[in-house]
A tleap script that builds the chain and sets N, CA, C and O, in Angstrom:
source leaprc.protein.ff14SB
mol = sequence {
  NMET SER GLY SER GLU LYS VAL SER PRO ASP
  VAL ASN ALA PHE ASP PRO HIE ALA PRO LEU
  ASP PRO SER ARG ALA LEU VAL PRO SER VAL
  VAL LYS LEU ASN GLU GLN ARG VAL ALA ARG
  GLY PHE TRP PRO LYS ILE ARG LYS VAL ALA
  ALA LYS VAL PRO PHE ALA ALA GLU ALA LEU
  SER VAL TRP TYR CYS ALA ARG ASP GLU GLU
  THR PRO THR ALA ALA LYS GLY MET MET LEU
  ALA ALA LEU ALA TYR PHE VAL LEU PRO THR
  ASP VAL VAL PRO ASP PHE ILE ALA GLY LEU
  GLY TYR THR ASP ASP ALA ALA VAL PHE ALA
  THR LEU MET THR LEU VAL GLY ARG ASN LEU
  LYS PRO ARG HIE ARG GLU ALA ALA ARG ARG
  SER ILE ALA ARG MET ARG ARG ASP CASP
}
set mol.1.N position { 50.563 72.121 194.631 }
set mol.1.CA position { 50.600 70.675 194.641 }
set mol.1.C position { 51.683 70.267 195.622 }
set mol.1.O position { 52.799 70.786 195.584 }
set mol.2.N position { 51.349 69.344 196.492 }
set mol.2.CA position { 52.331 68.855 197.466 }
set mol.2.C position { 53.115 67.709 196.857 }
set mol.2.O position { 52.700 67.146 195.844 }
set mol.3.N position { 54.227 67.360 197.452 }
set mol.3.CA position { 55.078 66.301 196.939 }
set mol.3.C position { 54.440 64.934 196.988 }
set mol.3.O position { 54.904 64.020 196.306 }
set mol.4.N position { 53.368 64.760 197.788 }
set mol.4.CA position { 52.749 63.443 197.894 }
set mol.4.C position { 51.690 63.211 196.828 }
set mol.4.O position { 51.227 62.084 196.654 }
set mol.5.N position { 51.295 64.275 196.102 }
set mol.5.CA position { 50.270 64.104 195.068 }
set mol.5.C position { 50.901 63.493 193.822 }
set mol.5.O position { 52.019 63.833 193.435 }
set mol.6.N position { 50.169 62.605 193.224 }
set mol.6.CA position { 50.644 61.987 191.989 }
set mol.6.C position { 50.061 62.746 190.804 }
set mol.6.O position { 48.894 63.137 190.811 }
set mol.7.N position { 50.877 62.943 189.809 }
set mol.7.CA position { 50.436 63.586 188.579 }
set mol.7.C position { 50.203 62.474 187.576 }
set mol.7.O position { 51.070 61.633 187.341 }
set mol.8.N position { 49.025 62.485 186.993 }
set mol.8.CA position { 48.754 61.435 186.009 }
set mol.8.C position { 49.613 61.698 184.775 }
set mol.8.O position { 49.769 62.841 184.347 }
set mol.9.N position { 50.157 60.647 184.220 }
set mol.9.CA position { 51.027 60.831 183.064 }
set mol.9.C position { 50.223 61.301 181.856 }
set mol.9.O position { 49.077 60.902 181.653 }
set mol.10.N position { 50.848 62.148 181.073 }
set mol.10.CA position { 50.230 62.628 179.841 }
set mol.10.C position { 50.374 61.521 178.798 }
set mol.10.O position { 51.486 61.181 178.396 }
set mol.11.N position { 49.263 60.972 178.370 }
set mol.11.CA position { 49.316 59.858 177.420 }
set mol.11.C position { 49.852 60.298 176.068 }
set mol.11.O position { 50.271 59.458 175.271 }
set mol.12.N position { 49.847 61.593 175.795 }
set mol.12.CA position { 50.356 62.088 174.525 }
set mol.12.C position { 51.823 62.513 174.620 }
set mol.12.O position { 52.410 62.946 173.629 }
set mol.13.N position { 52.413 62.390 175.809 }
set mol.13.CA position { 53.804 62.808 175.982 }
set mol.13.C position { 54.731 61.884 175.202 }
set mol.13.O position { 54.458 60.695 175.037 }
set mol.14.N position { 55.812 62.447 174.736 }
set mol.14.CA position { 56.805 61.687 173.983 }
set mol.14.C position { 57.697 60.925 174.947 }
set mol.14.O position { 58.273 61.515 175.862 }
set mol.15.N position { 57.813 59.639 174.750 }
set mol.15.CA position { 58.702 58.818 175.565 }
set mol.15.C position { 59.897 58.426 174.695 }
set mol.15.O position { 59.762 57.587 173.804 }
set mol.16.N position { 61.059 59.022 174.944 }
set mol.16.CA position { 62.219 58.737 174.084 }
set mol.16.C position { 62.715 57.304 174.182 }
set mol.16.O position { 63.509 56.868 173.350 }
set mol.17.N position { 62.260 56.569 175.183 }
set mol.17.CA position { 62.705 55.183 175.353 }
set mol.17.C position { 61.718 54.171 174.781 }
set mol.17.O position { 62.016 52.980 174.696 }
set mol.18.N position { 60.551 54.650 174.393 }
set mol.18.CA position { 59.543 53.750 173.829 }
set mol.18.C position { 59.932 53.389 172.404 }
set mol.18.O position { 60.491 54.223 171.693 }
set mol.19.N position { 59.651 52.173 171.974 }
set mol.19.CA position { 59.963 51.804 170.588 }
set mol.19.C position { 59.111 52.631 169.625 }
set mol.19.O position { 57.983 53.012 169.937 }
set mol.20.N position { 59.668 52.893 168.468 }
set mol.20.CA position { 58.972 53.674 167.454 }
set mol.20.C position { 57.843 52.842 166.854 }
set mol.20.O position { 58.041 51.695 166.450 }
set mol.21.N position { 56.688 53.427 166.805 }
set mol.21.CA position { 55.542 52.777 166.179 }
set mol.21.C position { 55.754 52.853 164.664 }
set mol.21.O position { 55.719 53.951 164.108 }
set mol.22.N position { 55.973 51.726 163.979 }
set mol.22.CA position { 56.269 51.747 162.545 }
set mol.22.C position { 55.212 52.454 161.715 }
set mol.22.O position { 55.530 53.016 160.667 }
set mol.23.N position { 53.975 52.439 162.155 }
set mol.23.CA position { 52.930 53.097 161.376 }
set mol.23.C position { 53.070 54.618 161.398 }
set mol.23.O position { 52.471 55.316 160.581 }
set mol.24.N position { 53.877 55.128 162.351 }
set mol.24.CA position { 54.077 56.575 162.449 }
set mol.24.C position { 55.482 56.983 162.019 }
set mol.24.O position { 55.863 58.143 162.178 }
set mol.25.N position { 56.247 56.057 161.484 }
set mol.25.CA position { 57.636 56.335 161.146 }
set mol.25.C position { 57.767 57.302 159.981 }
set mol.25.O position { 58.756 58.029 159.891 }
set mol.26.N position { 56.811 57.322 159.112 }
set mol.26.CA position { 56.867 58.204 157.962 }
set mol.26.C position { 55.682 59.150 157.986 }
set mol.26.O position { 54.562 58.759 158.313 }
set mol.27.N position { 55.940 60.379 157.641 }
set mol.27.CA position { 54.873 61.359 157.542 }
set mol.27.C position { 54.461 61.395 156.071 }
set mol.27.O position { 55.238 61.840 155.226 }
set mol.28.N position { 53.246 60.932 155.751 }
set mol.28.CA position { 52.849 60.835 154.344 }
set mol.28.C position { 53.010 62.128 153.546 }
set mol.28.O position { 53.404 62.080 152.381 }
set mol.29.N position { 52.715 63.275 154.146 }
set mol.29.CA position { 52.831 64.526 153.396 }
set mol.29.C position { 54.283 64.837 153.050 }
set mol.29.O position { 54.560 65.386 151.983 }
set mol.30.N position { 55.214 64.493 153.942 }
set mol.30.CA position { 56.634 64.716 153.671 }
set mol.30.C position { 57.117 63.754 152.589 }
set mol.30.O position { 57.865 64.145 151.693 }
set mol.31.N position { 56.693 62.511 152.675 }
set mol.31.CA position { 57.061 61.530 151.650 }
set mol.31.C position { 56.537 61.983 150.295 }
set mol.31.O position { 57.245 61.889 149.292 }
set mol.32.N position { 55.312 62.470 150.259 }
set mol.32.CA position { 54.711 62.945 149.006 }
set mol.32.C position { 55.493 64.132 148.443 }
set mol.32.O position { 55.752 64.191 147.241 }
set mol.33.N position { 55.865 65.065 149.298 }
set mol.33.CA position { 56.648 66.223 148.861 }
set mol.33.C position { 57.996 65.774 148.310 }
set mol.33.O position { 58.423 66.253 147.259 }
set mol.34.N position { 58.667 64.865 149.000 }
set mol.34.CA position { 59.943 64.343 148.502 }
set mol.34.C position { 59.764 63.630 147.172 }
set mol.34.O position { 60.586 63.765 146.266 }
set mol.35.N position { 58.692 62.879 147.064 }
set mol.35.CA position { 58.398 62.164 145.819 }
set mol.35.C position { 58.238 63.149 144.660 }
set mol.35.O position { 58.730 62.901 143.559 }
set mol.36.N position { 57.550 64.266 144.908 }
set mol.36.CA position { 57.355 65.288 143.877 }
set mol.36.C position { 58.676 65.958 143.501 }
set mol.36.O position { 58.952 66.170 142.321 }
set mol.37.N position { 59.487 66.289 144.499 }
set mol.37.CA position { 60.797 66.906 144.226 }
set mol.37.C position { 61.659 65.980 143.382 }
set mol.37.O position { 62.301 66.408 142.422 }
set mol.38.N position { 61.664 64.708 143.754 }
set mol.38.CA position { 62.478 63.735 143.031 }
set mol.38.C position { 61.948 63.556 141.604 }
set mol.38.O position { 62.733 63.488 140.659 }
set mol.39.N position { 60.634 63.480 141.446 }
set mol.39.CA position { 60.041 63.307 140.112 }
set mol.39.C position { 60.425 64.472 139.190 }
set mol.39.O position { 60.702 64.270 138.008 }
set mol.40.N position { 60.438 65.671 139.735 }
set mol.40.CA position { 60.779 66.852 138.932 }
set mol.40.C position { 62.272 67.005 138.692 }
set mol.40.O position { 62.692 67.394 137.602 }
set mol.41.N position { 63.065 66.705 139.694 }
set mol.41.CA position { 64.458 67.104 139.599 }
set mol.41.C position { 65.519 66.045 139.452 }
set mol.41.O position { 66.658 66.368 139.116 }
set mol.42.N position { 65.187 64.780 139.694 }
set mol.42.CA position { 66.245 63.774 139.712 }
set mol.42.C position { 66.914 63.576 138.351 }
set mol.42.O position { 68.136 63.688 138.247 }
set mol.43.N position { 66.139 63.286 137.313 }
set mol.43.CA position { 66.751 62.974 136.017 }
set mol.43.C position { 67.506 64.153 135.428 }
set mol.43.O position { 68.604 63.956 134.906 }
set mol.44.N position { 66.970 65.380 135.485 }
set mol.44.CA position { 67.782 66.493 134.967 }
set mol.44.C position { 69.116 66.634 135.709 }
set mol.44.O position { 70.148 66.899 135.093 }
set mol.45.N position { 69.088 66.457 137.024 }
set mol.45.CA position { 70.321 66.623 137.796 }
set mol.45.C position { 71.290 65.475 137.552 }
set mol.45.O position { 72.483 65.712 137.363 }
set mol.46.N position { 70.806 64.238 137.553 }
set mol.46.CA position { 71.724 63.108 137.386 }
set mol.46.C position { 72.356 63.137 135.993 }
set mol.46.O position { 73.521 62.769 135.838 }
set mol.47.N position { 71.605 63.567 134.983 }
set mol.47.CA position { 72.185 63.688 133.636 }
set mol.47.C position { 73.302 64.730 133.623 }
set mol.47.O position { 74.327 64.558 132.961 }
set mol.48.N position { 73.085 65.795 134.355 }
set mol.48.CA position { 74.046 66.895 134.400 }
set mol.48.C position { 75.323 66.516 135.157 }
set mol.48.O position { 76.410 66.957 134.783 }
set mol.49.N position { 75.207 65.715 136.205 }
set mol.49.CA position { 76.355 65.481 137.087 }
set mol.49.C position { 76.874 64.049 137.104 }
set mol.49.O position { 77.819 63.759 137.837 }
set mol.50.N position { 76.296 63.152 136.331 }
set mol.50.CA position { 76.676 61.732 136.401 }
set mol.50.C position { 78.172 61.513 136.228 }
set mol.50.O position { 78.751 60.643 136.876 }
set mol.51.N position { 78.794 62.291 135.366 }
set mol.51.CA position { 80.238 62.120 135.142 }
set mol.51.C position { 81.070 62.781 136.232 }
set mol.51.O position { 82.263 62.502 136.346 }
set mol.52.N position { 80.466 63.648 137.033 }
set mol.52.CA position { 81.212 64.416 138.032 }
set mol.52.C position { 81.178 63.827 139.442 }
set mol.52.O position { 82.082 64.076 140.240 }
set mol.53.N position { 80.156 63.059 139.745 }
set mol.53.CA position { 80.016 62.572 141.120 }
set mol.53.C position { 80.284 61.065 141.179 }
set mol.53.O position { 79.726 60.300 140.392 }
set mol.54.N position { 81.132 60.650 142.105 }
set mol.54.CA position { 81.475 59.223 142.172 }
set mol.54.C position { 80.345 58.338 142.679 }
set mol.54.O position { 80.417 57.116 142.549 }
set mol.55.N position { 79.311 58.927 143.251 }
set mol.55.CA position { 78.209 58.125 143.780 }
set mol.55.C position { 76.998 58.119 142.840 }
set mol.55.O position { 75.891 57.795 143.271 }
set mol.56.N position { 77.187 58.467 141.586 }
set mol.56.CA position { 76.073 58.515 140.628 }
set mol.56.C position { 75.401 57.146 140.484 }
set mol.56.O position { 74.174 57.069 140.421 }
set mol.57.N position { 76.177 56.081 140.431 }
set mol.57.CA position { 75.593 54.743 140.292 }
set mol.57.C position { 74.737 54.397 141.508 }
set mol.57.O position { 73.672 53.795 141.369 }
set mol.58.N position { 75.204 54.780 142.710 }
set mol.58.CA position { 74.403 54.521 143.915 }
set mol.58.C position { 73.121 55.330 143.889 }
set mol.58.O position { 72.056 54.823 144.240 }
set mol.59.N position { 73.218 56.593 143.472 }
set mol.59.CA position { 72.027 57.442 143.408 }
set mol.59.C position { 71.003 56.850 142.453 }
set mol.59.O position { 69.810 56.816 142.756 }
set mol.60.N position { 71.466 56.386 141.309 }
set mol.60.CA position { 70.547 55.764 140.345 }
set mol.60.C position { 69.975 54.460 140.884 }
set mol.60.O position { 68.789 54.187 140.702 }
set mol.61.N position { 70.795 53.656 141.542 }
set mol.61.CA position { 70.299 52.414 142.137 }
set mol.61.C position { 69.209 52.703 143.158 }
set mol.61.O position { 68.189 52.016 143.214 }
set mol.62.N position { 69.445 53.735 143.963 }
set mol.62.CA position { 68.458 54.136 144.964 }
set mol.62.C position { 67.171 54.591 144.277 }
set mol.62.O position { 66.076 54.257 144.729 }
set mol.63.N position { 67.295 55.344 143.199 }
set mol.63.CA position { 66.104 55.811 142.469 }
set mol.63.C position { 65.282 54.612 141.978 }
set mol.63.O position { 64.065 54.571 142.156 }
set mol.64.N position { 65.958 53.644 141.362 }
set mol.64.CA position { 65.244 52.456 140.877 }
set mol.64.C position { 64.626 51.668 142.030 }
set mol.64.O position { 63.504 51.176 141.914 }
set mol.65.N position { 65.344 51.549 143.125 }
set mol.65.CA position { 64.841 50.812 144.280 }
set mol.65.C position { 63.627 51.519 144.890 }
set mol.65.O position { 62.661 50.865 145.283 }
set mol.66.N position { 63.674 52.838 144.967 }
set mol.66.CA position { 62.557 53.599 145.547 }
set mol.66.C position { 61.294 53.460 144.701 }
set mol.66.O position { 60.186 53.604 145.216 }
set mol.67.N position { 61.450 53.188 143.431 }
set mol.67.CA position { 60.290 53.022 142.542 }
set mol.67.C position { 59.792 51.580 142.472 }
set mol.67.O position { 58.770 51.304 141.844 }
set mol.68.N position { 60.500 50.677 143.102 }
set mol.68.CA position { 60.152 49.259 143.083 }
set mol.68.C position { 59.062 48.988 144.112 }
set mol.68.O position { 59.219 49.327 145.285 }
set mol.69.N position { 57.971 48.386 143.687 }
set mol.69.CA position { 56.855 48.120 144.611 }
set mol.69.C position { 57.215 47.108 145.692 }
set mol.69.O position { 56.523 47.023 146.707 }
set mol.70.N position { 58.281 46.344 145.495 }
set mol.70.CA position { 58.693 45.362 146.504 }
set mol.70.C position { 59.541 45.982 147.627 }
set mol.70.O position { 59.792 45.335 148.644 }
set mol.71.N position { 59.970 47.212 147.443 }
set mol.71.CA position { 60.780 47.882 148.467 }
set mol.71.C position { 59.874 48.302 149.623 }
set mol.71.O position { 58.823 48.899 149.390 }
set mol.72.N position { 60.258 48.004 150.855 }
set mol.72.CA position { 59.442 48.380 152.014 }
set mol.72.C position { 59.215 49.900 152.089 }
set mol.72.O position { 60.084 50.690 151.719 }
set mol.73.N position { 58.053 50.277 152.565 }
set mol.73.CA position { 57.659 51.683 152.624 }
set mol.73.C position { 58.645 52.534 153.410 }
set mol.73.O position { 58.998 53.626 152.964 }
set mol.74.N position { 59.097 52.065 154.560 }
set mol.74.CA position { 60.035 52.853 155.369 }
set mol.74.C position { 61.333 53.098 154.601 }
set mol.74.O position { 61.877 54.201 154.644 }
set mol.75.N position { 61.827 52.088 153.905 }
set mol.75.CA position { 63.048 52.246 153.114 }
set mol.75.C position { 62.816 53.231 151.979 }
set mol.75.O position { 63.675 54.067 151.697 }
set mol.76.N position { 61.666 53.140 151.327 }
set mol.76.CA position { 61.338 54.081 150.251 }
set mol.76.C position { 61.330 55.512 150.771 }
set mol.76.O position { 61.840 56.420 150.115 }
set mol.77.N position { 60.754 55.708 151.943 }
set mol.77.CA position { 60.700 57.050 152.527 }
set mol.77.C position { 62.089 57.628 152.733 }
set mol.77.O position { 62.336 58.791 152.413 }
set mol.78.N position { 63.002 56.815 153.268 }
set mol.78.CA position { 64.376 57.285 153.475 }
set mol.78.C position { 65.083 57.529 152.149 }
set mol.78.O position { 65.843 58.487 152.007 }
set mol.79.N position { 64.825 56.656 151.180 }
set mol.79.CA position { 65.444 56.822 149.870 }
set mol.79.C position { 64.966 58.102 149.203 }
set mol.79.O position { 65.764 58.851 148.641 }
set mol.80.N position { 63.669 58.350 149.265 }
set mol.80.CA position { 63.129 59.569 148.668 }
set mol.80.C position { 63.675 60.806 149.360 }
set mol.80.O position { 63.911 61.825 148.710 }
set mol.81.N position { 63.879 60.732 150.665 }
set mol.81.CA position { 64.456 61.874 151.382 }
set mol.81.C position { 65.887 62.141 150.900 }
set mol.81.O position { 66.261 63.295 150.689 }
set mol.82.N position { 66.678 61.096 150.727 }
set mol.82.CA position { 68.053 61.268 150.246 }
set mol.82.C position { 68.063 61.793 148.815 }
set mol.82.O position { 68.854 62.675 148.482 }
set mol.83.N position { 67.197 61.261 147.978 }
set mol.83.CA position { 67.125 61.727 146.592 }
set mol.83.C position { 66.642 63.176 146.520 }
set mol.83.O position { 67.133 63.953 145.701 }
set mol.84.N position { 65.689 63.539 147.367 }
set mol.84.CA position { 65.200 64.924 147.403 }
set mol.84.C position { 66.328 65.861 147.843 }
set mol.84.O position { 66.473 66.954 147.295 }
set mol.85.N position { 67.119 65.443 148.818 }
set mol.85.CA position { 68.256 66.253 149.259 }
set mol.85.C position { 69.240 66.439 148.102 }
set mol.85.O position { 69.777 67.529 147.906 }
set mol.86.N position { 69.470 65.387 147.351 }
set mol.86.CA position { 70.388 65.438 146.210 }
set mol.86.C position { 69.922 66.448 145.177 }
set mol.86.O position { 70.750 67.157 144.604 }
set mol.87.N position { 68.630 66.537 144.922 }
set mol.87.CA position { 68.149 67.441 143.874 }
set mol.87.C position { 67.979 68.882 144.344 }
set mol.87.O position { 67.853 69.787 143.520 }
set mol.88.N position { 67.974 69.106 145.654 }
set mol.88.CA position { 67.844 70.478 146.141 }
set mol.88.C position { 69.046 71.309 145.702 }
set mol.88.O position { 70.190 70.897 145.901 }
set mol.89.N position { 68.797 72.468 145.111 }
set mol.89.CA position { 69.922 73.299 144.676 }
set mol.89.C position { 70.671 73.935 145.849 }
set mol.89.O position { 71.858 74.241 145.743 }
set mol.90.N position { 69.980 74.126 146.945 }
set mol.90.CA position { 70.627 74.709 148.124 }
set mol.90.C position { 70.577 73.682 149.236 }
set mol.90.O position { 69.506 73.322 149.723 }
set mol.91.N position { 71.736 73.223 149.624 }
set mol.91.CA position { 71.818 72.296 150.741 }
set mol.91.C position { 72.986 72.727 151.619 }
set mol.91.O position { 73.477 73.845 151.465 }
set mol.92.N position { 73.429 71.907 152.502 }
set mol.92.CA position { 74.454 72.298 153.469 }
set mol.92.C position { 75.702 72.827 152.766 }
set mol.92.O position { 76.218 73.884 153.128 }
set mol.93.N position { 76.183 72.101 151.773 }
set mol.93.CA position { 77.314 72.562 150.960 }
set mol.93.C position { 76.775 72.712 149.542 }
set mol.93.O position { 76.530 71.710 148.870 }
set mol.94.N position { 76.586 73.953 149.070 }
set mol.94.CA position { 76.023 74.154 147.729 }
set mol.94.C position { 76.832 73.418 146.664 }
set mol.94.O position { 78.062 73.399 146.697 }
set mol.95.N position { 76.119 72.822 145.729 }
set mol.95.CA position { 76.741 71.956 144.728 }
set mol.95.C position { 77.719 72.678 143.803 }
set mol.95.O position { 78.599 72.042 143.223 }
set mol.96.N position { 77.578 73.983 143.658 }
set mol.96.CA position { 78.453 74.701 142.729 }
set mol.96.C position { 79.856 74.952 143.286 }
set mol.96.O position { 80.721 75.428 142.550 }
set mol.97.N position { 80.105 74.651 144.548 }
set mol.97.CA position { 81.430 74.861 145.131 }
set mol.97.C position { 82.353 73.735 144.649 }
set mol.97.O position { 82.182 72.568 145.003 }
set mol.98.N position { 83.323 74.119 143.840 }
set mol.98.CA position { 84.231 73.140 143.228 }
set mol.98.C position { 84.962 72.327 144.291 }
set mol.98.O position { 85.509 72.879 145.246 }
set mol.99.N position { 84.964 71.024 144.112 }
set mol.99.CA position { 85.681 70.133 144.996 }
set mol.99.C position { 84.941 69.747 146.271 }
set mol.99.O position { 85.223 68.700 146.854 }
set mol.100.N position { 84.015 70.564 146.705 }
set mol.100.CA position { 83.300 70.284 147.949 }
set mol.100.C position { 81.800 70.136 147.761 }
set mol.100.O position { 81.121 69.588 148.630 }
set mol.101.N position { 81.281 70.607 146.659 }
set mol.101.CA position { 79.844 70.721 146.460 }
set mol.101.C position { 79.018 69.471 146.663 }
set mol.101.O position { 77.858 69.560 147.066 }
set mol.102.N position { 79.578 68.325 146.399 }
set mol.102.CA position { 78.799 67.093 146.522 }
set mol.102.C position { 79.211 66.245 147.716 }
set mol.102.O position { 78.738 65.117 147.860 }
set mol.103.N position { 80.080 66.763 148.571 }
set mol.103.CA position { 80.521 65.963 149.715 }
set mol.103.C position { 79.374 65.685 150.684 }
set mol.103.O position { 79.288 64.592 151.243 }
set mol.104.N position { 78.500 66.660 150.885 }
set mol.104.CA position { 77.369 66.424 151.781 }
set mol.104.C position { 76.394 65.423 151.176 }
set mol.104.O position { 75.833 64.590 151.888 }
set mol.105.N position { 76.193 65.505 149.862 }
set mol.105.CA position { 75.312 64.543 149.189 }
set mol.105.C position { 75.899 63.132 149.296 }
set mol.105.O position { 75.175 62.166 149.531 }
set mol.106.N position { 77.215 63.029 149.120 }
set mol.106.CA position { 77.877 61.725 149.236 }
set mol.106.C position { 77.712 61.164 150.641 }
set mol.106.O position { 77.498 59.964 150.813 }
set mol.107.N position { 77.811 62.027 151.641 }
set mol.107.CA position { 77.636 61.576 153.024 }
set mol.107.C position { 76.212 61.085 153.268 }
set mol.107.O position { 75.997 60.096 153.968 }
set mol.108.N position { 75.248 61.784 152.686 }
set mol.108.CA position { 73.845 61.358 152.825 }
set mol.108.C position { 73.658 59.983 152.191 }
set mol.108.O position { 73.009 59.116 152.777 }
set mol.109.N position { 74.216 59.775 151.005 }
set mol.109.CA position { 74.065 58.475 150.344 }
set mol.109.C position { 74.825 57.374 151.079 }
set mol.109.O position { 74.353 56.239 151.143 }
set mol.110.N position { 75.986 57.692 151.629 }
set mol.110.CA position { 76.736 56.685 152.395 }
set mol.110.C position { 75.928 56.248 153.619 }
set mol.110.O position { 75.856 55.059 153.932 }
set mol.111.N position { 75.326 57.211 154.302 }
set mol.111.CA position { 74.492 56.892 155.464 }
set mol.111.C position { 73.269 56.095 155.035 }
set mol.111.O position { 72.901 55.116 155.685 }
set mol.112.N position { 72.645 56.511 153.952 }
set mol.112.CA position { 71.473 55.797 153.442 }
set mol.112.C position { 71.810 54.348 153.131 }
set mol.112.O position { 71.042 53.443 153.457 }
set mol.113.N position { 72.958 54.126 152.501 }
set mol.113.CA position { 73.337 52.759 152.138 }
set mol.113.C position { 73.535 51.908 153.387 }
set mol.113.O position { 73.235 50.714 153.380 }
set mol.114.N position { 74.037 52.514 154.452 }
set mol.114.CA position { 74.198 51.784 155.702 }
set mol.114.C position { 72.841 51.397 156.274 }
set mol.114.O position { 72.669 50.297 156.798 }
set mol.115.N position { 71.878 52.311 156.168 }
set mol.115.CA position { 70.557 52.074 156.758 }
set mol.115.C position { 69.671 51.154 155.927 }
set mol.115.O position { 69.027 50.258 156.475 }
set mol.116.N position { 69.629 51.361 154.627 }
set mol.116.CA position { 68.664 50.612 153.807 }
set mol.116.C position { 69.294 49.969 152.577 }
set mol.116.O position { 68.576 49.517 151.684 }
set mol.117.N position { 70.604 49.921 152.516 }
set mol.117.CA position { 71.287 49.365 151.348 }
set mol.117.C position { 70.935 47.927 151.040 }
set mol.117.O position { 71.020 47.500 149.889 }
set mol.118.N position { 70.541 47.174 152.054 }
set mol.118.CA position { 70.189 45.761 151.819 }
set mol.118.C position { 68.949 45.630 150.927 }
set mol.118.O position { 68.679 44.556 150.389 }
set mol.119.N position { 68.198 46.725 150.774 }
set mol.119.CA position { 67.028 46.695 149.906 }
set mol.119.C position { 67.385 46.847 148.429 }
set mol.119.O position { 66.565 46.563 147.556 }
set mol.120.N position { 68.601 47.293 148.155 }
set mol.120.CA position { 69.041 47.419 146.767 }
set mol.120.C position { 69.324 46.032 146.216 }
set mol.120.O position { 70.134 45.286 146.766 }
set mol.121.N position { 68.672 45.706 145.164 }
set mol.121.CA position { 68.800 44.381 144.545 }
set mol.121.C position { 69.688 44.476 143.306 }
set mol.121.O position { 69.898 45.568 142.777 }
set mol.122.N position { 70.205 43.354 142.845 }
set mol.122.CA position { 71.020 43.364 141.624 }
set mol.122.C position { 70.294 44.015 140.444 }
set mol.122.O position { 70.937 44.655 139.611 }
set mol.123.N position { 68.975 43.865 140.355 }
set mol.123.CA position { 68.234 44.475 139.237 }
set mol.123.C position { 68.276 46.004 139.302 }
set mol.123.O position { 68.277 46.663 138.263 }
set mol.124.N position { 68.311 46.577 140.519 }
set mol.124.CA position { 68.398 48.032 140.662 }
set mol.124.C position { 69.784 48.509 140.229 }
set mol.124.O position { 69.918 49.517 139.535 }
set mol.125.N position { 70.800 47.779 140.644 }
set mol.125.CA position { 72.175 48.144 140.288 }
set mol.125.C position { 72.407 47.990 138.783 }
set mol.125.O position { 73.100 48.802 138.171 }
set mol.126.N position { 71.836 46.964 138.202 }
set mol.126.CA position { 71.980 46.746 136.756 }
set mol.126.C position { 71.267 47.847 135.972 }
set mol.126.O position { 71.805 48.339 134.981 }
set mol.127.N position { 70.082 48.235 136.394 }
set mol.127.CA position { 69.363 49.327 135.734 }
set mol.127.C position { 70.167 50.621 135.829 }
set mol.127.O position { 70.211 51.395 134.873 }
set mol.128.N position { 70.798 50.858 136.967 }
set mol.128.CA position { 71.632 52.053 137.138 }
set mol.128.C position { 72.838 51.997 136.203 }
set mol.128.O position { 73.182 52.989 135.559 }
set mol.129.N position { 73.467 50.844 136.134 }
set mol.129.CA position { 74.635 50.685 135.248 }
set mol.129.C position { 74.257 50.959 133.795 }
set mol.129.O position { 74.981 51.652 133.081 }
set mol.130.N position { 73.122 50.415 133.360 }
set mol.130.CA position { 72.662 50.644 131.982 }
set mol.130.C position { 72.361 52.127 131.737 }
set mol.130.O position { 72.687 52.663 130.678 }
set mol.131.N position { 71.743 52.779 132.712 }
set mol.131.CA position { 71.424 54.207 132.563 }
set mol.131.C position { 72.682 55.050 132.440 }
set mol.131.O position { 72.740 55.959 131.612 }
set mol.132.N position { 73.689 54.758 133.253 }
set mol.132.CA position { 74.944 55.514 133.181 }
set mol.132.C position { 75.633 55.268 131.845 }
set mol.132.O position { 76.158 56.201 131.238 }
set mol.133.N position { 75.637 54.028 131.386 }
set mol.133.CA position { 76.244 53.720 130.087 }
set mol.133.C position { 75.534 54.482 128.970 }
set mol.133.O position { 76.184 55.000 128.061 }
set mol.134.N position { 74.209 54.550 129.034 }
set mol.134.CA position { 73.423 55.286 128.043 }
set mol.134.C position { 73.755 56.778 128.079 }
set mol.134.O position { 73.908 57.404 127.030 }
set mol.135.N position { 73.867 57.350 129.282 }
set mol.135.CA position { 74.184 58.766 129.415 }
set mol.135.C position { 75.557 59.064 128.853 }
set mol.135.O position { 75.751 60.092 128.203 }
set mol.136.N position { 76.504 58.186 129.091 }
set mol.136.CA position { 77.871 58.396 128.578 }
set mol.136.C position { 77.895 58.306 127.059 }
set mol.136.O position { 78.632 59.044 126.405 }
set mol.137.N position { 77.097 57.411 126.497 }
set mol.137.CA position { 77.002 57.293 125.041 }
set mol.137.C position { 76.408 58.543 124.425 }
set mol.137.O position { 76.829 58.985 123.356 }
set mol.138.N position { 75.405 59.119 125.123 }
set mol.138.CA position { 74.707 60.288 124.608 }
set mol.138.C position { 75.530 61.575 124.695 }
set mol.138.O position { 75.233 62.552 124.008 }
set mol.139.N position { 76.571 61.574 125.547 }
set mol.139.CA position { 77.405 62.798 125.697 }
set mol.139.C position { 78.289 63.032 124.533 }
set mol.139.O position { 79.039 64.009 124.513 }
savepdb mol mol.pdb
quit
């Protein structure tokens, strides 16, 4: 090919400067997998660690918000990803390491709150507060 020939652009090529098509922002199979992980593991884990992690109320608020039909799909997808990361027994910093085990989870939730925290409503925070109070009573 000489330098004067034009190459037709690949219409399937990724353009890092193009705006993200919102309909492709979430991969349904990944969201479904995260949803399943969270359904299986969130409540057992939050009951076990609610008194140990300072972000337990945020995690519960996120859980309630992710289950709210009024929460936008993209926000739900990110919330489910953060919750799935929280329930994974093996993550960047394993949870059993005293003093450090939940620092990565806290960072994930802090980032999540920056990105989609505006979707958390007072009703989600109140439901989380009631759940934590109930767990403390049951201990």
